[in-house]
C-alpha positions, 0 to 999 in steps of 0.5 A: 392125648393126655400124658399119663406122666402129668397125672398127679398121684394122690398122697397116701393117707392113714385112711387109705393105708388102713383099708383092707380087702376083706370079703370083697366081691370078685366078678369074673365071666363065669364066676362071682365070689367073695374073697379076701386079698392080701395086701403087699407092703408096697401097696398104698391103695386097695386098687393097687392090690386089686391090679396085683391080683388081676382085678380092677375095683369099681370105686377109686378109694373104697372098692367093695366090688372088683372085675377081673382084667380078663373079663374087661379084656373080653368085653373090650373085644366084644365092643370092637366087634359090635359097638352097639353091645353096651354095658347093660347088655353085658351086665344082663349076660353076667346076671344070667351066667351068675344066676342073679337078678339084674340091678341098674347099679351093676351097669355103673360098676362095669362102666367105672371099671371099664373106663379105668381099664381103658385108661390103663391101656392108654398109658401103657401104649404111651409108654411103649411109644416113648420106648420105641421112639414112635412119638417123634414128629412125622413118625407115621409119615416116615414109617407108613411104607417100609418098602418105600422109605427104608434105606439099605446100605448098598441101595442104588440112588434113584433119580426120584425117591417119591412121586406125588400127583395133585390133579384132583385124582383125575388121572386115577380114573383112567386106571384099567381094572386088573386082578387084585391081590385079594380075591373078591368076597374075602374082605368085609368092605367088599361085601358092603355096598351103601346107597352112594354113587357108583363112582364112590363105591369103586374108588377104593379099589383104585388104591388096591390096584395102584398102591397109592396113598392119600394125602388130604387136608382136613379143612372143608372146601378146595383152595389153592393153598391146601395142596401147596401146604401138602406139598410143603409138608412132603418136602419137609419130611421126605426131602427135595428129591421127589417129583 
């Protein structure tokens, strides 16, 4: 993931400082209008003023069209729900709502503004991770299960703090079926059945019953050094008081 702090900021020039946001086209979900936005003294670039007014320009230096942050946020959630909902479908929906004919360049404008919006969210997440100390090494391993790895002041010492089984999951096949926390049919994953083997269709229910986590290597094949590397990683992160 690129570091946002390493992105060099362009040096201001006389041309960019002279650009005004007069009669810029502002696009929202249900409205489309032309307006003039006032630049603040601390704004060096037009897009700074646009973000200040909750818009993102469709061009880096001389934007003539800007899309609201609420519109981009709504489209992002639609993409999360339906990844096949592309830029063209969204632009056609905007054209119906704004009562204008569809033009292919509208899709380019939405794509440019949406990519900038995602980059802003990525930079914000990076700054939050740094502020909350979530960027430290092995943070996910140490915070994946608070009930197991968080220690209290008066907590009794256990003989084994954590248990690991490396047997190709053969022992997990002997787990008896037991009632799970969630009733059947509540999760979308329970409704979806692919054409794979029956054992693969039911394997994730084992982890719901046992609350066991998966440790896997991303390399292909099965070699003896792969489970040894996993055990070495667990010993390094969690300590030697395990089994």
